[in-house]
C-alpha positions in Angstrom: 24.1 -15.3 -16.1 21.5 -12.7 -17.1 22.7 -10.0 -19.5 22.9 -6.4 -18.6 20.3 -4.1 -20.2 21.3 -3.4 -23.8 20.1 0.0 -25.0 20.4 1.1 -28.6 20.8 4.7 -29.6 17.3 4.9 -31.0 15.1 2.4 -29.2 13.3 3.2 -25.9 13.1 0.5 -23.3 10.1 -0.3 -21.2 10.5 0.0 -17.5 8.1 -1.3 -14.8 8.3 0.3 -11.4 6.5 -1.5 -8.5 5.5 0.6 -5.6 4.0 -0.9 -2.4 0.5 -0.6 -3.9 0.8 -0.1 -7.6 2.6 -0.9 -10.8 3.8 1.9 -13.1 5.2 1.5 -16.6 7.4 3.9 -18.5 9.4 4.1 -21.7 12.9 5.4 -21.1 15.5 6.5 -23.6 19.2 5.5 -23.6 20.1 8.9 -22.2 17.6 8.7 -19.4 19.3 9.1 -16.0 18.3 7.5 -12.7 17.1 10.8 -11.5 14.9 11.4 -14.5 13.2 8.0 -13.9 12.9 8.6 -10.2 11.4 12.1 -10.8 8.9 10.6 -13.2 7.8 8.0 -10.5 7.4 10.5 -7.7 5.5 12.9 -10.0 3.2 10.1 -11.0 2.3 9.1 -7.5 2.2 12.7 -6.1 5.1 12.2 -3.6 7.0 15.3 -2.4 8.9 13.8 0.6 11.3 12.1 -1.9 14.4 12.1 0.4 13.4 8.8 2.0 13.0 6.8 -1.2 15.0 5.1 -4.0 14.7 2.7 -6.8 15.8 -0.9 -6.2 16.7 -3.4 -8.8 18.2 -6.9 -9.2 21.7 -6.8 -10.8 23.1 -9.4 -13.2 24.8 -11.2 -10.2 21.5 -11.5 -8.3 22.2 -8.8 -5.8 19.6 -6.2 -4.8 21.0 -2.8 -5.6 19.9 0.8 -5.4 19.8 2.7 -8.7 22.2 5.6 -8.9 20.4 8.8 -9.7 23.5 10.5 -11.2 24.1 7.9 -13.9 22.2 6.8 -16.9 19.9 3.8 -16.3 21.5 2.2 -19.4 25.0 2.3 -17.9 23.9 0.4 -14.7 24.0 -3.4 -14.2 20.3 -3.9 -14.4 19.2 -7.5 -15.0 17.8 -7.7 -18.6 14.1 -8.2 -18.4 11.3 -6.8 -20.6 10.2 -4.6 -19.1 13.2 -3.7 -16.8 12.1 -4.3 -13.2 12.5 -1.7 -10.4 11.0 -1.4 -6.9 10.2 2.0 -5.4 11.1 1.6 -1.7 12.0 3.6 1.4 15.8 3.6 1.7 15.9 5.8 4.8 13.6 5.8 7.8 12.4 8.7 10.0 13.2 8.8 13.7 9.7 9.6 14.6 6.9 9.0 12.1 4.4 11.2 13.8 6.6 14.3 13.7 8.4 13.7 10.3 6.1 12.1 7.8 3.9 14.8 6.3 2.0 13.6 3.3 -0.6 10.9 3.5 1.0 9.1 0.5 4.3 9.0 2.4 2.7 7.6 5.5 0.9 5.0 3.4 4.1 3.9 1.5 5.9 3.5 4.9 2.9 1.7 6.4 2.8 -0.8 3.6 6.6 -1.4 3.6 6.9 -1.7 7.3 3.9 -4.1 7.4 5.4 -6.3 4.7 8.7 -6.3 6.7 6.9 -7.5 9.8 4.7 -10.1 8.0 7.8 -11.6 6.2 9.6 -11.7 9.6 12.4 -9.5 8.4 11.6 -7.3 11.3 11.0 -9.3 14.6 7.6 -8.5 16.2 6.4 -10.2 19.4 3.0 -11.9 19.2 1.0 -9.5 21.3 2.3 -6.5 19.3 1.6 -8.4 16.1 -2.1 -8.8 17.0 -2.5 -5.2 18.0 -0.8 -4.1 14.7 -3.0 -6.4 12.8 -6.1 -4.7 14.2 -4.8 -1.3 13.1 -4.1 -2.7 9.6 -7.7 -3.9 9.5 -9.0 -0.5 10.6 -6.9 1.2 7.9 -8.5 -1.1 5.3 -12.1 -1.5 6.5 -12.7 1.5 8.6 -15.0 1.2 11.7 -16.2 -2.3 12.6 -19.8 -3.0 12.0 -21.5 -6.2 13.1 -23.9 -6.0 10.2 -21.2 -5.5 7.5 -18.2 -7.5 9.0 -19.7 -10.9 9.3 -17.6 -13.9 10.7 -15.0 -14.8 8.1 -14.4 -11.2 6.9 -10.7 -11.6 7.7 -10.3 -15.1 6.3 -8.4 -14.0 3.2 -6.3 -11.3 4.9 -2.6 -11.8 5.6 -2.3 -10.3 9.1 0.1 -12.4 11.1 3.5 -14.0 10.5 3.7 -17.8 10.1 5.9 -17.8 13.2 3.2 -16.3 15.4 0.5 -18.6 13.9 2.6 -21.7 14.6 3.5 -20.7 18.1 -0.1 -20.6 19.3 -2.8 -23.3 19.5 -5.5 -21.2 17.9 -7.7 -21.8 14.9 -8.2 -19.2 12.1 -11.6 -18.4 13.6 -10.0 -17.8 17.0 -7.4 -15.5 15.6 -10.0 -13.5 13.7 -12.1 -13.2 16.8 -9.2 -11.7 18.8 -8.3 -9.3 16.0 -11.9 -8.4 15.5 -12.2 -7.4 19.2 -9.3 -5.0 18.9 -10.6 -3.8 15.5 -13.8 -2.8 17.3 -11.7 -0.9 19.9 -10.6 1.5 17.1 -14.1 2.7 16.1 -14.1 6.4 15.2 -10.5 6.3 14.0 -9.9 7.5 10.4 -8.1 5.0 8.1 -5.2 7.4 7.7 -4.8 7.8 11.5 -4.9 4.0 11.9 -1.8 3.7 9.5 0.0 6.3 11.6 -0.8 4.5 14.8 0.5 1.3 13.3 3.8 3.0 12.4 4.1 4.7 15.9 4.0 1.2 17.5 6.1 -0.5 14.8 9.0 2.1 15.0 9.6 0.9 18.6 10.5 -2.6 17.4 14.2 -3.3 17.8 14.8 -4.2 14.1 12.7 -1.4 12.6 14.5 0.8 10.0 17.8 -1.1 10.4 20.1 -2.3 7.7 22.4 -5.1 9.0 25.8 -5.8 7.5 28.2 -8.7 8.1 31.5 -7.2 9.4 34.6 -8.3 11.4 36.7 -6.2 13.8 40.6 -6.3 13.8 40.5 -9.5 15.9 38.4 -11.2 13.2 35.3 -11.6 15.3 32.1 -11.9 13.2 29.7 -9.1 14.1 26.7 -7.3 12.7 26.8 -3.6 11.9 23.4 -1.9 12.1 22.9 1.4 10.3 19.8 3.4 11.0 18.4 6.9 11.4 20.1 7.4 14.8 23.6 6.1 14.1 25.7 3.0 14.0 25.2 0.0 16.3 27.3 -3.1 16.8 25.6 -6.5 17.5 27.0 -9.8 18.4 26.4 -12.5 15.8 23.7 -14.4 17.7 21.6 -11.3 18.8 20.2 -8.9 16.2 17.8 -7.5 18.8 20.2 -6.1 21.4 23.1 -3.9 20.3 26.3 -3.9 22.4 27.9 -0.7 21.4 26.4 2.5 19.8 27.8 5.5 18.0 25.4 8.4 17.2 25.9 10.4 14.0 26.8 13.4 16.1 30.1 11.6 17.2 31.3 10.9 13.6 33.1 13.4 11.4 34.3 11.3 8.5 33.7 7.9 7.0 35.8 6.2 4.3 36.7 2.8 3.0 39.6 1.3 1.0 38.6 -2.0 -0.6 37.1 -4.1 2.3 38.4 -1.9 5.1 36.0 0.7 6.5 37.3 3.6 8.6 35.2 5.9 10.8 36.8 9.0 12.2 35.2 10.3 15.4 34.8 14.0 16.2 36.7 13.4 19.4 40.3 13.6 18.0 41.7 11.8 21.1 39.8 8.7 20.1 41.3 6.2 17.7 39.6 5.4 14.3 36.8 3.0 14.4 37.8 0.3 11.9 36.0 -2.8 10.6 36.1 -5.1 7.6 33.4 -6.2 5.2 33.5 -9.4 3.1 32.9 -7.5 -0.2 33.7 -4.1 -1.6 30.0 -3.6 -2.6 29.0 -3.9 1.1 31.3 -1.0 2.0 29.8 1.1 -0.9 26.4 0.4 0.4 27.4 1.2 4.0 28.9 4.5 2.8 25.7 5.5 1.0 23.5 4.7 3.9 25.8 6.6 6.3 25.8 9.7 4.2 22.0 9.6 3.6 21.1 8.9 7.2 23.5 11.6 8.5 22.0 14.2 6.1 18.5 13.4 7.4 19.8 13.4 11.0 21.1 16.9 10.5 18.0 18.1 8.7 15.7 17.0 11.5 17.7 19.1 14.0 17.4 22.3 12.0 14.4 24.5 11.4 12.1 23.3 8.6 12.8 24.7 5.1 10.1 26.9 3.5 9.2 23.9 1.3 8.7 21.6 4.3 6.7 24.3 6.1 4.4 24.6 3.1 4.0 20.8 2.9 3.1 20.7 6.6 0.5 23.5 6.2 -1.0 21.8 3.1 -1.0 18.4 4.8 -2.7 19.9 7.9 -5.3 21.5 5.7 -5.9 18.2 3.7 -6.2 16.3 7.0 -8.8 18.7 8.3 -10.7 18.4 5.0 -10.5 14.6 5.2 -11.7 14.7 8.8 -14.6 17.0 7.8 -15.5 14.7 4.9 -15.3 11.7 7.2 -17.5 13.4 9.8 -20.0 14.3 7.1 -20.0 10.7 5.8 -20.6 9.4 9.3 -23.3 12.0 9.8 -25.0 10.9 6.6 -24.6 7.3 7.6 -26.2 8.1 11.0 -29.1 9.8 9.2 -29.5 6.7 7.0 -29.5 4.5 10.0 -32.1 6.7 11.7 -34.3 6.6 8.6 -33.9 2.8 8.5 -34.9 2.6 12.2 -37.9 4.8 11.6 -38.9 2.7 8.6 -38.5 -0.4 10.7 -40.6 1.1 13.5 -43.2 2.1 10.9 -43.4 -1.4 9.5 -43.7 -2.8 13.1 -46.6 -0.3 13.7 -48.3 -1.3 10.5 -48.0 -5.0 11.5 -49.5 -4.2 14.9 -52.3 -2.3 13.2 -53.0 -5.2 10.9 -52.9 -7.6 13.8 -55.3 -5.3 15.7 -57.7 -5.1 12.7 -57.6 -8.9 12.4 -58.4 -9.3 16.1 -61.3 -6.8 15.7 -62.7 -8.6 12.7 -62.6 -11.9 14.5 -64.3 -10.4 17.6 -67.0 -8.9 15.4 -67.5 -12.2 13.6 -67.7 -14.0 17.0 -70.2 -11.4 18.2 -72.4 -11.9 15.0 -72.3 -15.6 15.4 -73.4 -15.3 19.0 -76.2 -12.9 18.1 -77.4 -15.4 15.4 -77.3 -18.2 17.9 -79.3 -16.1 20.4 -81.9 -15.4 17.7 -82.2 -19.0 16.8 -82.6 -19.9 20.5 -85.3 -17.3 20.8 -87.2 -18.7 17.9 -87.0 -22.2 19.3 -88.3 -20.9 22.6 -91.2 -19.2 20.8 -92.0 -22.4 18.9 -92.0 -24.4 22.2 -94.3 -21.9 23.8 -96.7 -22.0 20.9 -96.7 -25.8 20.9 -97.4 -25.8 24.6 -100.4 -23.5 24.1 -101.7 -25.7 21.3 -101.5 -28.8 23.5 -103.2 -26.9 26.3 -106.1 -26.0 24.0 -106.4 -29.6 22.9 -106.5 -30.7 26.5 -109.2 -28.2 27.3 -111.2 -29.4 24.4 -110.7 -33.0 25.5 -111.9 -32.1 29.0 -114.9 -30.4 27.6 -115.6 -33.4 25.4 -115.2 -35.7 28.4 -117.7 -33.6 30.4 -120.1 -33.7 27.5 -119.8 -37.4 27.2 -120.3 -37.8 31.0 -123.4 -35.7 30.8 -124.6 -37.6 27.8 -124.0 -40.9 29.7 -126.0 -39.7 32.6 -128.8 -38.5 30.5 -129.0 -41.4 28.1 -127.8 -44.1 30.4 -127.2 -46.1 27.2 -124.4 -48.4 26.3 -122.6 -48.0 29.6 -119.9 -50.5 28.5 -119.2 -48.6 25.3 -119.4 -45.3 27.0 -117.1 -46.6 29.8 -114.6 -47.8 27.2 -114.8 -44.5 25.3 -114.4 -42.7 28.6 -111.4 -44.8 29.5 -109.9 -44.0 26.0 -110.5 -40.3 26.5 -108.9 -40.5 29.9 -105.8 -42.2 28.5 -105.7 -39.6 25.7 -105.9 -36.8 28.3 -103.1 -38.4 30.3 -100.9 -38.6 27.2 -101.7 -35.0 26.3 -100.9 -33.9 29.9 -97.5 -35.6 29.7 -96.8 -34.0 26.3 -97.7 -30.6 27.7 -95.4 -31.1 30.6 -92.6 -32.1 28.3 -93.1 -29.1 26.1 -93.1 -26.8 29.1 -89.8 -28.3 30.3 -88.4 -28.0 26.8 -89.5 -24.3 26.6 -87.9 -23.7 30.0 -84.6 -25.3 28.7 -84.7 -23.1 25.6 -85.4 -20.0 27.9 -82.3 -20.9 30.0 -80.1 -21.2 26.8 -81.3 -17.9 25.5 -80.4 -16.2 28.8 -76.9 -17.8 28.6 -76.5 -16.6 25.0 -77.5 -13.0 26.1 -74.9 -13.1 28.9 -72.2 -14.4 26.4 -73.1 -11.6 24.0 -72.8 -9.0 26.8 -69.3 -10.3 27.8 -68.1 -10.3 24.2 -69.2 -6.7 23.8 -67.3 -5.7 26.9 -64.1 -7.6 25.8 -64.3 -5.9 22.4 -64.5 -2.4 23.9 -61.5 -3.2 26.2 -59.4 -4.5 23.2 -60.2 -1.3 21.3 -59.1 0.8 24.2 -55.8 -1.2 24.9 -54.6 -2.0 21.3 -55.0 1.3 19.6 -51.4 2.0 18.1 -49.6 5.3 18.8 -49.4 7.7 15.8 -46.4 7.2 13.5 -43.2 9.4 14.3 -42.6 12.5 12.2 -40.2 12.0 9.2 -36.4 12.5 9.8 -35.0 16.0 9.2 -33.3 16.5 5.8 -29.7 17.7 5.8 -27.8 19.5 2.9 -24.8 18.5 2.9 22.2 8.0 -3.2 27.6 2.8 -7.8 27.2 0.0 -5.2 26.8 -2.8 -7.7 30.4 -3.4 -8.5 33.2 -5.3 -6.7 35.6 -4.8 -9.6 37.3 -1.5 -8.6 40.9 -1.3 -7.8 41.7 -2.5 -4.3 43.5 0.7 -3.3 40.7 3.0 -4.4 39.4 5.1 -1.5 36.0 6.6 -1.0 35.4 9.1 1.7 32.7 11.4 3.0 32.7 14.2 5.6 29.8 14.3 8.0 29.6 17.9 9.3 27.6 18.8 12.5 27.2 22.5 11.8 25.4 24.3 14.7 23.6 21.3 16.0 23.2 21.2 19.8 20.2 19.1 20.7 21.6 16.1 18.9 21.0 13.1 21.2 17.4 13.7 22.3 16.6 10.2 21.0 18.2 8.7 24.1 15.4 10.1 26.3 12.6 8.8 24.1 9.9 6.6 25.3 8.2 3.8 23.4 4.6 4.3 22.3 3.5 1.8 25.0 5.2 3.9 27.7 3.6 7.1 26.5 0.2 5.8 25.7 -1.6 4.1 28.6 -4.3 2.8 26.3 -1.7 1.0 24.1 0.1 -0.3 27.2 -3.1 -1.8 28.6 -4.0 -3.4 25.2 -0.5 -5.0 25.0 -0.7 -6.3 28.6 -4.2 -7.8 27.9 -3.0 -9.5 24.7 0.2 -10.8 26.4 -2.0 -12.4 29.1 -4.5 -13.8 26.7 -2.0 -15.3 24.2 0.1 -16.9 27.0 -2.7 -19.5 27.6 -2.5 -20.6 23.9 1.3 -20.4 23.5 3.3 -23.6 22.5 6.6 -23.0 24.2 8.3 -25.7 22.1 7.8 -23.5 19.0 9.5 -20.4 20.3 12.7 -19.4 18.5 15.9 -17.6 19.5 14.6 -14.1 18.9 11.5 -14.9 21.1 13.8 -15.8 24.0 16.0 -12.8 23.4 13.0 -10.5 23.4 11.5 -12.1 26.5 14.8 -11.6 28.3 14.9 -7.9 27.3 11.4 -7.4 28.7 12.3 -9.3 31.9 15.4 -7.0 32.3 13.2 -3.9 31.7 14.9 -3.0 28.5 13.4 -1.4 25.4 14.9 0.1 22.2 15.6 3.6 23.7 16.8 2.5 27.1 19.3 0.1 25.3 20.3 2.9 23.0 21.2 5.2 26.0 23.1 2.3 27.7 25.2 1.4 24.7 26.3 5.0 24.2 27.6 5.5 27.7 31.2 6.5 28.2 33.4 8.4 25.8 33.9 7.4 22.1 37.4 6.0 22.9 36.0 3.6 25.5 33.3 2.3 23.1 35.9 1.8 20.3 38.1 -0.1 22.7 35.1 -2.2 23.7 34.4 -2.9 20.0 38.0 -4.0 19.4 37.7 -6.3 22.4 34.7 -8.2 21.1 
């Protein structure tokens, strides 16, 4: 068995306090009271709405207990660790988070604690609501969804759904992420702080939200559950923690007391008998008494005008929220400017690329044009050479003809060596024939070169026309102008005497509008957008649900939905009739 904490008169003891998002360490003296430690914690974290919270610890018997603020830490049954371990947690819950929670730090602590309760399945949450809540949790952490930043797998390491929900549906991690991402994207434009509050507004409609359950028996010995919350006391049958059977609002109760394991509740209606039940251990009755007193005090406070302190807190919180919104808008404005600058830079780079491509195309066209001009010049030279060769051959032919004529004349005049002259004449004739054929070939060759030169000139003309057209069509527009610049409440002992009595009066001074909660609507009923989102998720998840994996709470919840019941409709129903009728009904269970 662990020892209780042993303080000396001189030595300080190290204490570790774990909040929902931080660990704090302090050195406390033997004389330090629970209140002094509590005050140090709330001062450190900047919390002013202290009435909801307390310090939890594990006692030497292994029970979770709330630290008493009016006693020294050293006199309480804290398990001996070094350092001593405490948890800073919400002990009481508001009726309506959106109206009551003022500070951002208060909202955040409730958000984290409620989320942990849902993810650990201490608070039952149906699958469709779980997915929607997960998307708000993602928005509160990551802010607006961005396809460029939030790549596939960005939720892989996040704990967003209970194991029960995961096992009840035939969906992979990637498919779950895809669904949550779709709803995350729906919340674009919502501040992170607002996403936490939206999460709480939906979560507070869950049947088990803010409830402390205690194992009790009525006079008949029937095992039942007593539920204590911000609105009053509810009685549950043993097999159904979702649907209370009888309810008693705080406004009907004037005194609560217990003697050993017997707990007595005296109604305001003096015609009604006492409401009596039995707890298995004395410590449970102590805990019930604490919770009743604390919840009743807050119930009364909510139905009275705000104190000056609370009014100041609301004004300060409103101002801080406006400042956050202004900063958030400025941040989004800067991001939009950055995106615009990036877009302009991208467009500039694209224009530069088009310009480079155009210049390359122009250079190629000019190169092709030069090559065609060179080919045309070469063809022209070939044509000139062919013409010159043809002229030379023509001259040689003329000379041969003249020589032939001279020979003929010589033959006639001399009439000598006719055979030799005839042979020479025949040779000259053959030579003339060969020269004639060569001349004709050269003329044909010159004509061919002339045709090729004409074709080259035509190609050159077409190329020039194409180049002019490309220049007119591909000239890029001038770059855009640069973007504008912006400035910018001891329950840890079962050892008391059995006949000791503890009692507390629960006054209802001047409270008239005390049962307004019976006419409340769930967030889904008030908010059409949330209602449609939940309907869409219900339909979508139904196709992937494994009916064999559903548990008793799933069936109880489904039946409540089928019967058209919700938390507040059930509350109104179980409070019907006078107090005596409901106490008689409790005794009959």
